[in-house]
C-alpha positions in Angstrom: 25.1 -9.6 -14.5 22.8 -12.5 -15.5 22.5 -11.3 -19.1 20.3 -14.8 -18.9 18.0 -14.0 -16.7 17.5 -10.1 -17.9 16.2 -11.8 -21.0 13.6 -13.7 -19.4 12.8 -11.0 -17.9 12.2 -9.4 -21.0 9.7 -11.9 -21.3 7.5 -11.7 -19.6 4.2 -10.0 -19.3 4.9 -8.6 -15.9 3.8 -4.6 -15.3 6.2 -2.1 -16.3 7.8 -1.3 -12.7 7.3 -4.7 -11.1 9.5 -5.6 -14.3 12.2 -3.1 -14.5 12.3 -4.0 -10.1 12.8 -7.3 -11.7 15.2 -6.4 -13.8 17.2 -4.8 -12.3 17.6 -7.2 -9.4 18.3 -9.7 -12.6 20.9 -7.5 -12.9 22.9 -8.0 -9.7 22.2 -12.1 -9.3 24.5 -14.3 -10.4 23.9 -16.8 -13.8 22.5 -19.4 -12.0 19.6 -16.9 -9.9 21.4 -17.2 -6.7 23.3 -13.7 -4.8 20.7 -11.4 -6.2 20.5 -8.6 -3.0 20.3 -5.0 -4.4 18.9 -2.6 -1.7 15.8 -0.7 -2.0 17.6 2.5 -2.5 19.9 0.1 -5.5 16.7 -0.8 -6.8 14.9 2.5 -7.0 17.9 4.8 -8.4 18.3 1.9 -10.8 14.8 1.9 -11.7 14.2 5.1 -11.3 11.4 4.9 -8.6 10.7 5.7 -4.9 11.3 3.1 -2.0 7.7 2.8 -1.3 7.3 1.7 -5.0 10.2 -1.2 -4.8 8.8 -2.6 -1.9 5.4 -2.3 -3.3 6.3 -4.1 -6.7 8.7 -6.3 -4.8 5.2 -7.6 -2.4 3.6 -8.2 -6.1 6.3 -10.2 -7.9 6.4 -12.0 -3.9 2.3 -13.1 -5.3 2.8 -13.8 -8.4 6.2 -16.2 -8.2 4.2 -17.7 -6.0 
Protein backbone atom coordinates (compact mmCIF):
# COMPACT_ATOMS: atom_id res chain seq x y z
CA UNK A 1 0.00 0.00 0.00
CA UNK A 2 1.33 3.41 -0.91
CA UNK A 3 -0.09 6.19 1.23
CA UNK A 4 2.08 8.65 -0.71
CA UNK A 5 0.51 7.69 -4.04
CA UNK A 6 -2.99 7.59 -2.57
CA UNK A 7 -2.47 11.14 -1.24
CA UNK A 8 -1.47 12.27 -4.72
CA UNK A 9 -4.62 10.70 -6.22
CA UNK A 10 -6.82 12.57 -3.74
CA UNK A 11 -5.38 15.86 -5.07
CA UNK A 12 -6.37 15.15 -8.69
CA UNK A 13 -9.35 16.66 -10.46
CA UNK A 14 -10.51 13.30 -11.79
CA UNK A 15 -14.17 12.34 -11.91
CA UNK A 16 -15.30 10.27 -8.93
CA UNK A 17 -15.27 6.83 -10.56
CA UNK A 18 -11.84 7.29 -12.13
CA UNK A 19 -10.49 8.62 -8.84
CA UNK A 20 -11.84 5.60 -6.93
CA UNK A 21 -10.32 3.18 -9.44
CA UNK A 22 -6.97 4.96 -9.27
CA UNK A 23 -7.12 4.93 -5.46
CA UNK A 24 -7.59 1.16 -5.46
CA UNK A 25 -4.67 0.75 -7.84
CA UNK A 26 -2.52 3.05 -5.67
CA UNK A 27 -3.57 1.02 -2.63
CA UNK A 28 -1.98 -2.02 -4.27
CA UNK A 29 1.19 -0.23 -5.41
CA UNK A 30 4.59 0.00 -3.80
CA UNK A 31 5.80 3.49 -2.87
CA UNK A 32 7.64 3.87 -6.17
CA UNK A 33 4.41 3.18 -8.09
CA UNK A 34 5.35 -0.27 -9.34
CA UNK A 35 3.85 -3.68 -8.79
CA UNK A 36 0.24 -2.50 -8.79
CA UNK A 37 -1.70 -5.37 -10.33
CA UNK A 38 -5.15 -5.65 -8.70
CA UNK A 39 -7.64 -7.61 -10.78
CA UNK A 40 -10.67 -5.93 -12.30
CA UNK A 41 -12.82 -7.89 -9.85
CA UNK A 42 -10.78 -6.59 -6.90
CA UNK A 43 -11.03 -3.01 -8.13
CA UNK A 44 -14.77 -3.39 -8.69
CA UNK A 45 -15.34 -4.81 -5.22
CA UNK A 46 -13.23 -2.22 -3.39
CA UNK A 47 -14.68 0.71 -5.38
CA UNK A 48 -18.27 -0.64 -5.21
CA UNK A 49 -18.70 -0.55 -8.97
CA UNK A 50 -19.21 -3.10 -11.75
CA UNK A 51 -16.38 -4.71 -13.67
CA UNK A 52 -17.61 -2.99 -16.84
CA UNK A 53 -17.40 0.37 -15.06
CA UNK A 54 -13.83 -0.50 -14.01
CA UNK A 55 -12.98 -1.19 -17.67
CA UNK A 56 -14.43 2.14 -18.80
CA UNK A 57 -12.64 4.02 -16.01
CA UNK A 58 -9.29 2.38 -16.79
CA UNK A 59 -9.69 3.30 -20.47
CA UNK A 60 -10.47 6.86 -19.43
CA UNK A 61 -7.41 6.94 -17.14
CA UNK A 62 -5.16 5.72 -19.95
CA UNK A 63 -6.30 8.70 -22.05
CA UNK A 64 -5.98 11.09 -19.11
CA UNK A 65 -2.46 9.94 -18.27
CA UNK A 66 -1.17 10.11 -21.85
